[in-house]
C-alpha positions as CSV (number, residue, x, y, z in Angstrom):
1,M,-95.1,160.2,94.2
2,D,-96.6,156.5,95.4
3,D,-99.3,154.6,94.1
4,R,-101.5,155.7,96.8
5,S,-101.0,159.5,95.9
6,I,-101.6,158.7,92.5
7,A,-104.8,157.0,92.8
8,D,-106.3,159.5,95.3
9,G,-105.4,162.1,92.9
10,A,-106.1,160.6,89.2
11,L,-108.5,158.6,90.2
12,R,-111.3,161.4,91.5
13,G,-114.2,162.1,89.5
14,L,-113.2,159.2,86.6
15,R,-116.5,157.7,85.7
16,I,-115.7,154.0,86.0
17,L,-117.9,151.1,84.9
18,V,-117.3,147.6,86.5
19,T,-118.8,144.4,85.0
20,G,-119.2,141.5,87.4
21,G,-119.4,144.2,90.4
22,T,-121.0,142.2,93.1
23,S,-118.7,139.4,93.8
24,G,-115.5,138.7,94.0
25,L,-112.7,141.1,92.1
26,G,-115.5,143.0,91.3
27,R,-116.8,144.0,94.2
28,A,-113.3,144.7,95.5
29,L,-113.0,147.0,93.0
30,V,-116.4,148.8,92.9
31,R,-115.3,149.4,97.0
32,H,-111.8,150.4,96.5
33,L,-112.5,153.0,93.5
34,R,-115.4,154.4,95.3
35,M,-113.2,155.1,98.1
36,R,-110.3,156.8,96.0
37,G,-113.3,159.2,94.8
38,A,-114.4,157.5,91.3
39,R,-117.8,157.7,90.1
40,V,-118.6,153.9,89.8
41,A,-121.4,152.2,87.8
42,F,-121.6,148.4,88.3
43,V,-122.9,145.7,86.2
44,A,-124.2,142.5,87.4
45,R,-126.9,139.8,87.0
46,T,-128.6,139.1,90.4
47,P,-131.2,142.2,91.1
48,E,-130.7,141.6,95.1
49,R,-127.2,141.3,95.0
50,V,-126.9,144.6,92.5
51,E,-129.3,146.3,95.0
52,Q,-127.3,145.0,98.0
53,V,-124.1,146.5,96.6
54,A,-125.5,149.4,95.6
55,A,-126.8,150.4,99.2
56,E,-123.8,149.3,101.0
57,E,-121.6,151.5,98.5
58,P,-123.3,154.8,98.2
59,G,-123.4,157.2,95.4
60,T,-122.5,154.0,93.0
61,L,-124.9,153.1,90.1
62,G,-126.0,149.3,90.3
63,I,-127.1,148.3,86.7
64,V,-128.8,144.6,86.6
65,G,-127.8,142.6,83.1
66,D,-125.7,139.9,81.8
67,V,-123.0,140.9,79.8
68,A,-123.1,137.7,78.1
69,D,-126.5,138.7,76.7
70,K,-126.1,140.2,73.1
71,D,-129.7,141.7,73.7
72,A,-128.6,143.4,77.0
73,I,-125.1,145.4,76.0
74,H,-126.8,148.6,74.5
75,G,-129.3,149.2,77.5
76,L,-126.5,148.7,79.9
77,A,-124.4,151.0,77.7
78,L,-127.3,153.6,77.8
79,Q,-128.0,153.2,81.7
80,A,-124.4,154.0,82.2
81,L,-123.8,156.8,79.7
82,G,-127.1,158.2,81.2
83,W,-125.9,158.5,84.7
84,R,-122.9,160.8,84.4
85,G,-123.1,161.7,81.0
86,G,-120.5,159.9,79.8
87,I,-117.7,157.0,80.6
88,D,-113.7,157.2,81.1
89,V,-112.9,153.5,82.4
90,L,-114.7,150.4,81.5
91,V,-113.3,147.4,83.4
92,N,-114.3,144.0,81.7
93,N,-114.3,141.8,84.7
94,A,-117.5,139.7,84.2
95,S,-116.3,136.0,83.9
96,S,-117.3,132.5,83.4
97,L,-115.6,129.2,83.9
98,G,-117.3,127.5,81.2
99,P,-118.3,123.8,82.8
100,V,-118.6,123.1,86.4
101,P,-117.0,121.1,87.3
102,L,-114.2,121.9,85.0
103,A,-113.7,119.4,82.2
104,P,-111.5,118.5,79.4
105,L,-111.8,119.8,76.3
106,A,-113.2,116.7,74.7
107,D,-115.7,116.7,77.6
108,T,-117.0,119.9,77.5
109,P,-120.3,120.4,76.1
110,C,-120.5,122.9,73.3
111,E,-123.0,124.9,75.0
112,A,-120.8,125.3,78.2
113,F,-117.7,126.3,75.4
114,E,-120.1,129.1,73.9
115,A,-121.1,130.2,77.4
116,A,-117.5,130.9,78.5
117,L,-116.9,132.8,75.0
118,A,-120.1,134.5,75.1
119,A,-119.1,136.1,78.7
120,N,-115.3,136.2,78.3
121,V,-115.1,137.5,75.0
122,L,-118.3,138.8,73.2
123,G,-119.4,140.5,76.1
124,P,-116.1,142.7,76.6
125,F,-116.1,143.1,72.7
126,R,-119.6,144.1,72.7
127,L,-119.5,146.6,75.6
128,T,-116.4,147.9,74.3
129,K,-117.6,148.7,71.1
130,A,-120.9,150.3,72.5
131,L,-119.0,152.9,74.5
132,L,-116.0,153.6,71.9
133,G,-117.6,156.8,71.2
134,A,-117.8,157.9,74.8
135,L,-114.2,156.7,75.4
136,A,-113.0,158.3,72.6
137,A,-114.5,161.6,73.7
138,S,-113.1,161.0,77.3
139,A,-109.4,160.6,75.9
140,R,-109.5,163.8,74.1
141,Q,-110.8,165.4,77.3
142,S,-107.6,163.9,78.9
143,R,-110.1,162.5,81.4
144,G,-109.4,158.7,80.6
145,G,-110.5,157.1,77.9
146,I,-108.9,153.6,79.0
147,V,-110.1,150.3,78.8
148,I,-109.0,147.3,81.3
149,N,-109.8,144.0,80.3
150,V,-109.1,141.2,83.4
151,T,-107.5,138.5,81.8
152,S,-105.6,135.3,83.8
153,D,-102.4,133.3,83.4
154,A,-104.7,130.1,81.9
155,A,-104.6,132.7,78.9
156,V,-101.0,132.1,77.9
157,N,-100.4,128.4,80.1
158,A,-102.2,125.4,79.0
159,Y,-103.8,124.0,82.0
160,A,-106.1,120.8,81.6
161,N,-109.2,121.0,82.4
162,W,-109.3,124.6,82.1
163,G,-109.6,124.9,78.2
164,A,-113.0,126.9,77.8
165,Y,-111.9,129.5,80.3
166,G,-108.4,129.2,78.9
167,A,-109.1,129.6,75.3
168,S,-111.8,132.3,76.0
169,K,-109.3,134.5,78.1
170,A,-106.5,133.8,75.3
171,A,-109.2,135.5,73.0
172,L,-109.4,138.0,75.2
173,L,-105.7,138.9,75.5
174,H,-105.0,138.7,71.8
175,M,-108.5,141.0,70.9
176,T,-107.0,143.8,73.7
177,R,-103.8,144.1,71.5
178,I,-105.8,144.3,68.5
179,F,-108.1,147.4,70.0
180,A,-105.0,148.9,71.3
181,A,-103.5,149.0,67.8
182,E,-106.5,150.0,66.1
183,C,-107.7,152.9,68.9
184,E,-104.3,154.0,69.0
185,P,-105.2,157.3,66.9
186,L,-108.2,157.9,69.4
187,R,-106.1,157.9,72.2
188,I,-108.0,155.2,73.8
189,R,-105.4,153.0,76.5
190,F,-105.9,149.1,76.7
191,L,-104.7,147.1,79.3
192,A,-104.9,143.4,80.0
193,I,-103.8,142.7,83.5
194,D,-103.8,138.9,85.2
195,P,-104.9,139.5,88.9
196,G,-103.7,136.2,89.9
197,D,-105.1,133.6,91.9
198,M,-107.3,135.0,94.2
199,D,-109.8,133.7,97.0
200,T,-112.9,134.3,95.0
201,P,-116.6,132.5,94.7
202,L,-115.1,131.8,90.9
203,H,-112.1,130.0,92.4
204,A,-113.9,128.2,94.9
205,L,-116.1,127.2,92.0
206,A,-113.5,125.8,90.0
207,L,-111.4,124.5,92.9
208,P,-113.3,123.9,96.0
209,D,-110.3,122.0,97.6
210,A,-108.2,125.2,97.5
211,D,-106.7,126.4,100.8
212,P,-107.7,130.2,100.6
213,A,-104.5,130.7,102.6
214,T,-102.3,130.1,99.5
215,L,-104.5,132.5,97.5
216,R,-104.3,136.5,97.0
217,R,-107.1,138.7,98.4
218,P,-109.6,140.4,96.1
219,E,-108.8,143.6,97.5
220,Q,-105.0,143.6,97.0
221,S,-105.5,143.0,93.3
222,A,-108.2,145.4,93.4
223,R,-105.7,148.6,94.7
224,E,-103.2,147.3,92.1
225,I,-105.7,147.7,89.1
226,A,-106.7,150.8,90.6
227,S,-103.0,152.1,90.7
228,A,-102.6,151.2,86.9
229,I,-105.7,152.8,85.8
230,A,-104.5,155.9,87.8
231,R,-101.2,155.8,86.1
232,A,-102.9,155.3,82.6
233,A,-105.2,158.4,83.5
234,A,-102.1,160.8,85.0
235,A,-100.0,159.7,82.0
236,P,-99.7,162.4,79.0
237,P,-102.3,161.3,76.0
238,D,-99.5,160.5,73.8
239,A,-97.7,158.2,76.2
240,T,-99.6,155.4,77.0
241,A,-102.7,155.6,73.9
242,G,-103.2,152.3,72.7
243,A,-100.5,150.8,75.0
244,T,-101.4,147.1,76.7
245,A,-100.0,145.8,80.3
246,E,-99.9,142.5,80.4
247,A,-98.9,141.8,83.9
248,S,-100.1,139.8,86.8
249,A,-101.1,141.6,89.5
């Protein structure tokens, strides 16, 4: 069975929450997952963009909120859980670069470093904690119980001027491994996926002179992440519980 066939079957009916869902990879994921039959909720900070994407993607739930805001997490989780009575898959996609323009660590304001950590590490940590019970229930029912953390090659390679982003993504990658080990008895699967360098607003903000023709399209990475979710959802519960996949899409 090819990836498209797997995606069309295993994704159908899954309740999936995507953070950062109105731009770049997140926007492509919302569209692709919905088209494959998933029930998609998404989170983003700008009310107008949330309203626009929800109108463009019928049947989705748009939630206005900032995953970097500690006080917003439980409200976001409650809205997502109340919509369809649970969550099968969480995609922690929302990201912050830290300082813009990019800067050496020695020139990075503490507040910019904190902002990167808040969005890229603490947000996924808090949201995963808030949804852990629902994800465990989904895993028990063999529906899903999957967490996707979108990482980067900057998590493993030391790129000059990418310090805040790279350090926060490295923390996210290792946090994924730890969650995977600890949640194996719950049969919750954690996947850390590097989608590659994409033609997105975030990349343009970081490297405004980059040639878009040399970059991956977000839609391509979205298809590959969707296939990874589908494979995990279709696998026997014990086959992938707790496992991480750290791959460049």
